[in-house]
C-alpha positions as CSV (number, residue, x, y, z in Angstrom):
1,M,118.6,146.8,65.5
2,K,119.2,142.9,64.9
3,I,121.0,140.9,66.8
4,S,121.7,137.0,66.4
5,H,122.6,134.1,68.5
6,E,123.2,131.3,66.4
7,E,119.9,130.7,64.4
8,L,118.5,133.1,66.6
9,K,117.4,137.0,65.2
10,V,115.6,139.8,67.6
11,S,114.9,142.9,65.5
12,F,112.1,145.9,66.6
13,Y,110.2,148.2,64.7
14,L,107.5,150.3,65.0
15,K,103.9,149.9,64.8
16,K,102.4,152.0,62.0
17,K,100.2,153.3,64.6
18,I,101.1,157.1,65.2
19,S,99.6,158.8,68.2
20,R,98.8,162.8,68.4
21,K,102.0,163.5,69.9
22,G,103.7,161.7,66.8
23,F,104.9,158.4,68.9
24,C,104.5,154.8,67.4
25,P,104.3,151.3,69.9
26,V,107.6,149.6,69.7
27,M,107.5,145.9,68.5
28,G,110.0,143.0,68.7
29,R,110.7,140.3,66.5
30,I,111.8,137.2,67.2
31,S,113.0,134.9,64.4
32,I,114.7,131.1,64.7
33,G,115.0,129.5,61.0
34,N,111.8,130.2,59.5
35,D,109.9,130.0,62.9
36,M,108.9,134.0,64.0
37,V,107.0,135.4,66.5
38,Q,105.9,138.9,67.4
39,F,105.7,140.5,70.6
40,S,104.9,144.2,72.1
41,C,107.7,145.8,73.8
42,K,104.7,148.2,75.9
43,L,107.1,151.2,74.8
44,E,106.4,154.1,72.6
45,A,109.4,155.7,70.3
46,D,108.8,159.2,68.4
47,V,108.5,158.2,65.4
48,N,111.0,161.5,64.0
49,L,114.1,159.9,65.8
50,W,113.4,155.9,64.8
51,D,116.0,154.5,62.8
52,T,114.6,151.8,60.5
53,R,117.8,150.1,59.9
54,A,119.0,150.2,63.3
55,G,115.8,149.3,65.2
56,R,116.4,152.1,67.8
57,L,116.4,156.1,68.6
58,T,118.6,158.4,67.5
59,G,120.0,161.3,69.4
60,K,121.1,161.7,73.0
61,S,117.8,163.0,74.4
62,N,116.5,161.6,77.8
63,H,113.7,160.1,75.7
64,A,116.1,158.3,73.4
65,R,118.6,157.2,76.1
66,F,115.6,155.8,77.8
67,I,113.7,153.7,75.0
68,N,117.2,152.5,73.7
69,K,118.4,151.4,76.9
70,E,115.0,149.2,77.7
71,I,115.5,147.9,74.0
72,D,118.8,146.5,74.9
73,K,117.2,145.3,78.2
74,I,114.9,143.0,75.9
75,N,117.3,142.1,73.5
76,V,119.2,140.7,76.5
77,A,116.5,138.9,77.9
78,V,115.7,137.5,75.1
79,N,119.2,135.9,74.3
80,A,119.6,134.8,77.7
81,R,115.9,133.2,77.4
82,Y,116.6,131.3,74.5
83,K,120.4,129.9,75.5
84,E,118.1,128.6,78.9
85,I,115.8,126.6,77.1
86,K,118.5,125.4,74.3
87,S,120.2,124.3,77.1
88,I,117.3,122.6,78.9
89,R,115.9,120.9,75.8
90,G,118.1,121.2,73.0
91,Q,115.9,123.2,70.7
92,A,113.6,126.2,71.1
93,T,110.8,127.8,69.6
94,A,110.3,131.6,68.7
95,D,106.8,130.9,70.6
96,E,108.5,129.6,73.5
97,V,111.3,132.4,74.1
98,K,108.4,135.3,74.0
99,N,106.5,133.3,76.4
100,S,109.6,132.8,79.0
101,C,110.5,136.1,78.5
102,Q,106.8,137.5,79.0
103,G,106.7,135.6,82.6
104,A,105.9,132.0,81.5
105,A,107.5,130.1,84.1
106,L,109.0,127.7,81.8
107,S,111.1,125.6,84.7
108,Q,108.0,124.6,86.3
109,E,107.1,122.7,83.1
110,T,110.1,120.6,82.7
111,L,110.2,116.8,83.8
112,L,112.9,116.8,86.1
113,K,111.7,120.4,88.3
114,I,108.2,118.4,88.7
115,Y,110.1,115.3,89.9
116,R,112.6,117.2,92.1
117,E,109.5,118.9,94.0
118,H,107.5,115.5,94.3
119,N,110.4,114.3,96.2
120,E,110.8,117.3,98.2
121,A,107.7,117.1,99.5
122,F,107.4,113.6,99.7
123,K,110.6,113.5,102.0
124,K,108.7,116.2,104.5
125,R,106.2,113.3,104.5
126,V,108.3,110.1,105.5
127,G,107.5,109.4,109.7
128,V,103.9,110.6,109.1
129,N,102.6,108.6,106.5
130,R,105.5,107.5,104.3
131,A,108.1,105.7,104.2
132,E,111.8,106.2,104.4
133,N,112.6,103.5,101.9
134,T,109.8,104.7,99.2
135,Y,111.6,108.2,99.4
136,L,114.8,106.3,98.3
137,N,113.3,104.5,95.8
138,Y,112.0,108.1,94.3
139,R,115.0,109.8,94.7
140,F,117.2,107.1,92.9
141,G,114.4,106.7,90.5
142,L,115.6,110.7,89.9
143,V,119.3,110.3,89.6
144,T,118.8,107.6,86.7
145,L,116.7,109.8,85.0
146,E,118.8,112.4,85.1
147,R,121.6,110.5,83.6
148,F,119.1,109.4,80.6
149,I,118.0,112.6,79.9
150,R,122.0,114.0,79.9
151,E,123.8,110.6,78.1
152,K,120.8,109.9,75.6
153,C,119.2,113.4,75.5
154,H,122.1,115.4,75.6
155,V,120.6,117.9,77.2
156,S,119.8,119.1,81.2
157,D,115.9,118.8,81.7
158,V,113.3,118.1,78.9
159,S,110.1,119.9,78.5
160,F,106.4,117.8,78.8
161,R,105.7,118.8,75.5
162,Q,108.7,117.0,74.4
163,L,107.4,113.5,76.2
164,D,106.3,110.9,73.6
165,Y,106.0,107.3,73.0
166,S,109.8,107.3,71.5
167,F,111.1,108.8,74.6
168,I,109.4,106.5,77.0
169,E,110.4,103.4,75.0
170,N,113.7,104.6,74.9
171,Y,113.9,105.1,78.5
172,D,112.8,101.7,79.2
173,H,115.7,100.7,76.8
174,F,118.5,102.4,78.6
175,L,116.8,100.8,82.3
176,R,117.1,97.3,80.2
177,I,120.3,97.8,78.5
178,D,122.5,100.5,79.7
179,C,121.8,99.9,83.6
180,R,121.2,96.6,83.5
181,M,118.2,96.6,85.8
182,M,116.1,93.7,86.8
183,P,112.7,93.5,84.7
184,L,110.3,94.4,88.2
185,T,113.0,97.4,88.8
186,V,112.4,98.3,85.2
187,V,108.8,98.5,86.0
188,H,109.1,100.2,89.2
189,K,110.8,102.9,87.8
190,I,108.8,103.4,84.7
191,S,105.9,104.1,87.0
192,Y,107.7,106.5,88.6
193,L,108.0,108.6,85.5
194,R,104.4,107.8,85.2
195,K,103.6,109.3,88.1
196,M,105.5,112.9,87.3
197,I,103.6,112.6,84.2
198,K,99.9,112.3,85.7
199,I,100.9,115.2,88.5
200,A,101.8,117.3,85.0
201,G,98.1,116.5,83.9
202,I,96.5,117.5,87.0
203,R,98.7,121.1,87.1
204,G,97.3,121.4,83.4
205,I,101.1,121.5,82.3
206,I,100.9,118.4,80.2
207,N,97.4,117.6,77.8
208,H,98.3,114.6,76.2
209,D,99.5,111.1,77.5
210,P,102.8,109.8,76.3
211,F,102.3,106.4,77.6
212,E,99.4,105.7,75.1
213,G,100.2,102.2,73.5
214,F,103.2,101.9,76.2
215,S,103.3,98.7,78.2
216,A,106.1,97.8,80.3
217,K,107.4,94.0,79.8
218,R,106.6,92.8,82.9
219,P,108.7,89.9,84.7
220,K,107.0,86.4,84.7
221,P,105.4,86.6,88.2
222,I,107.3,84.0,90.8
223,Q,105.9,82.3,93.7
224,R,106.1,84.6,96.7
225,Y,104.9,82.4,99.5
226,V,105.7,79.3,101.0
227,P,103.8,76.1,100.7
228,V,102.1,74.6,103.8
229,D,104.3,71.6,103.5
230,E,107.9,73.7,103.2
231,L,106.5,75.9,105.8
232,Q,106.4,72.8,108.3
233,K,109.7,71.4,107.1
234,L,110.7,74.8,108.1
235,I,109.1,74.8,111.3
236,N,110.6,70.4,112.2
237,T,113.8,70.6,111.3
238,P,116.3,71.0,113.9
239,L,118.8,73.6,113.8
240,Q,122.4,73.9,115.8
241,S,122.7,77.0,115.9
242,R,120.8,79.7,117.9
243,A,121.3,82.5,115.8
244,L,119.3,80.6,113.0
245,D,117.0,79.5,115.1
246,V,115.9,82.9,116.0
247,T,116.0,83.6,112.5
248,R,113.5,80.6,111.7
249,D,111.1,82.1,114.6
250,M,111.1,85.4,113.5
251,F,110.4,84.3,110.2
252,V,107.4,81.8,111.3
253,F,106.1,84.4,113.5
254,S,105.3,86.6,110.6
255,C,103.9,83.7,108.7
256,Y,101.5,83.9,111.4
257,T,100.8,87.5,111.7
258,G,101.8,89.1,108.1
259,L,103.9,91.4,109.6
260,S,106.7,93.1,107.6
261,Y,110.4,93.0,108.7
262,I,110.3,96.8,110.0
263,D,106.9,96.4,111.9
264,L,108.5,92.9,113.9
265,Y,111.5,95.1,114.4
266,N,109.7,97.9,115.9
267,L,106.9,95.7,117.7
268,T,106.3,96.4,121.6
269,H,104.7,94.1,124.0
270,R,102.3,97.8,124.7
271,Q,101.0,96.5,121.1
272,I,99.9,93.5,122.2
273,V,96.8,93.6,123.8
274,K,93.8,91.0,125.4
275,G,90.1,92.0,124.1
276,D,87.0,90.3,124.5
277,G,86.8,86.5,124.8
278,G,90.4,85.8,126.1
279,L,91.5,86.6,122.5
280,V,94.6,88.2,122.1
281,W,95.1,91.3,119.4
282,L,98.4,92.5,118.0
283,I,97.5,96.4,117.4
284,T,100.0,98.8,115.4
285,S,100.5,101.1,112.7
286,R,102.3,99.9,109.8
287,H,105.7,101.9,109.3
288,K,105.4,101.9,105.6
289,T,101.7,103.6,105.3
290,N,101.0,104.5,108.6
291,S,97.5,102.7,108.6
292,E,96.2,100.6,111.4
293,S,96.6,97.0,111.9
294,K,94.9,94.3,113.8
295,I,95.6,91.1,114.2
296,P,94.2,88.2,116.2
297,L,97.1,86.1,117.2
298,L,97.3,82.7,117.0
299,D,98.2,79.9,119.6
300,N,101.7,79.2,118.0
301,A,102.4,83.3,117.3
302,L,101.6,83.5,120.8
303,R,104.0,80.7,122.1
304,L,106.7,82.6,119.7
305,I,106.2,85.8,122.2
306,N,106.2,83.9,125.3
307,K,109.7,82.1,124.5
308,Y,111.4,85.6,123.8
309,R,110.0,87.4,126.6
310,G,112.8,88.8,128.4
311,T,115.4,88.7,125.7
312,S,115.0,92.0,124.0
313,S,115.8,95.5,125.6
314,G,113.1,98.0,126.6
315,D,109.5,97.0,125.7
316,K,110.5,95.3,122.1
317,V,109.1,91.8,121.8
318,F,111.7,90.2,119.8
319,P,115.6,90.8,119.2
320,V,115.2,90.7,115.5
321,K,118.5,91.4,113.5
322,D,119.4,93.3,110.4
323,C,117.1,92.3,107.7
324,G,120.1,91.6,105.2
325,H,121.8,89.4,107.8
326,M,118.7,87.2,108.1
327,N,118.1,87.1,104.5
328,R,121.3,85.6,104.3
329,Q,120.8,83.4,107.4
330,L,117.5,82.1,105.9
331,K,119.4,80.9,103.1
332,T,121.2,78.7,105.1
333,I,117.9,77.6,106.9
334,A,116.6,76.9,103.3
335,N,119.4,74.5,102.6
336,L,119.2,72.9,105.9
337,C,115.5,71.8,105.2
338,N,116.2,71.1,101.7
339,I,114.0,73.7,100.4
340,E,115.0,74.7,97.1
341,R,113.2,78.2,96.5
342,R,115.4,81.2,97.5
343,L,113.8,82.6,101.1
344,T,113.7,86.2,101.8
345,F,112.0,87.5,104.7
346,H,109.1,89.6,103.5
347,M,108.2,86.0,102.0
348,S,106.7,85.8,105.1
349,R,103.9,88.5,104.7
350,H,102.5,86.8,101.3
351,T,102.6,83.1,103.2
352,F,100.5,84.8,105.9
353,A,98.1,86.0,103.4
354,T,98.2,83.2,100.9
355,E,98.8,79.8,103.3
356,T,97.8,80.9,106.5
357,C,94.8,82.9,106.0
358,L,93.0,82.8,102.2
359,S,93.7,78.9,102.0
360,E,92.2,78.5,105.0
361,G,88.6,80.1,104.5
362,V,89.3,83.6,105.5
363,S,88.2,86.2,103.2
364,I,90.3,88.5,101.1
365,E,88.6,91.6,103.0
366,A,89.6,90.5,106.4
367,V,93.3,89.7,105.2
368,S,93.8,93.4,103.6
369,R,92.4,94.8,107.4
370,M,95.0,92.3,109.5
371,M,97.7,93.6,106.4
372,G,97.3,97.3,106.8
373,H,96.0,97.8,103.0
374,K,94.3,100.8,102.1
375,N,93.5,99.3,99.0
376,L,92.0,95.5,98.2
377,C,94.1,95.1,94.9
378,T,97.4,95.8,97.0
379,T,96.1,92.6,98.9
380,E,95.4,90.9,96.0
381,N,99.2,90.7,95.5
382,Y,99.6,89.0,98.4
383,A,96.9,86.2,98.5
384,K,96.8,84.2,96.0
385,V,94.5,81.0,95.6
386,T,96.1,77.6,95.4
387,H,95.3,74.8,93.3
388,N,94.6,73.0,96.4
389,K,92.2,75.4,97.5
390,V,90.4,75.8,94.2
391,N,90.2,71.7,94.4
392,E,89.1,71.8,98.1
393,E,86.2,74.0,97.5
394,M,84.9,72.8,93.8
395,Q,84.9,69.2,96.2
396,A,82.8,71.3,98.6
397,L,81.0,72.4,96.2
398,G,80.3,69.6,94.2
399,K,78.5,67.7,97.4
400,K,76.5,70.5,97.9
401,L,75.0,70.5,94.6
402,N,74.7,66.4,94.4
403,G,71.6,65.8,93.3
404,M,70.1,69.1,93.1
405,Y,70.6,69.4,89.2
406,V,69.3,66.1,87.1
407,L,70.1,66.0,83.3
408,A,67.4,64.8,81.7
409,S,68.3,61.1,79.9
């Protein structure tokens, strides 16, 4: 019996291996174009009742009805698997259809399936050791990738075996041109895809790297910290509005402590502890990573804590407003202070790492611990060696080496 679905052809025949009872193993053949594969149906049929042209048994005996019924089940399963693979990948090979029918978990080998599994697992860790904003970024990344696969690949999902350099390159182009995303956003979305491929590699689903030879075009780096002269201008410029004054103080406090917005928002007096020698410490767990952060408080930071004592509800230290509202107010403050750069609250964390600490001789290892980073490379993204710092250290080195090495005349 031969039944076709488009280019799919499924046929059944007997293997020429007759048993003593006159039975032969029933075999199946899947043909898709010129691609062909054979498989065992795990059935034995009476060779005397077999109709070679029909591919099934003749007669109405219990044996014939049972074998024919099983052959029909296999045929239906093969066609169903073929349709499924076609809907997901846009194409199917005979071997893929056979493996799927024999129990290979096709759905576990697709890109979006792995992505969804990752997001579900990540969601369970939100509030434990993962931040909700990071989860939302991954979720938006999944939606964007689904759209790309649907609109550009014209399928509902893709196999990891289909991923190659051109897929990555086309996705990058889609993000930049179709979605009009900023360069840094594109880099992030591409990094999420890279992580899914890494997960597939660890699970043994994929044995090649589609990213080999690919390099995402990164945006031109911008200065994300506030230089010390502009910070001083920010501190000293009179502001007529109480609301603007509060926002400025919150920004300046984070410049002295390195706290992110959410950690400043959640800061309580219980997290401020007096240590040995009279030094006051800010001890907290970062909301984003749940890693511990211990920061010795500078005098200016302590003054701000005392300034706002009793102005917040409960045990909170500061009356922190919505981050978006504060960023809009920082734009106004920058204009009033004649600061041309666009200020955002997160720049205070970069300023702490670069100007408050690194430029004043604090080691990058100490900065990393205070900022609650688990990896020194992360700290390097925040702490930048300024031109003034290089100049100061080279002058100090020059004085130290002066007269130590004398060139022969």
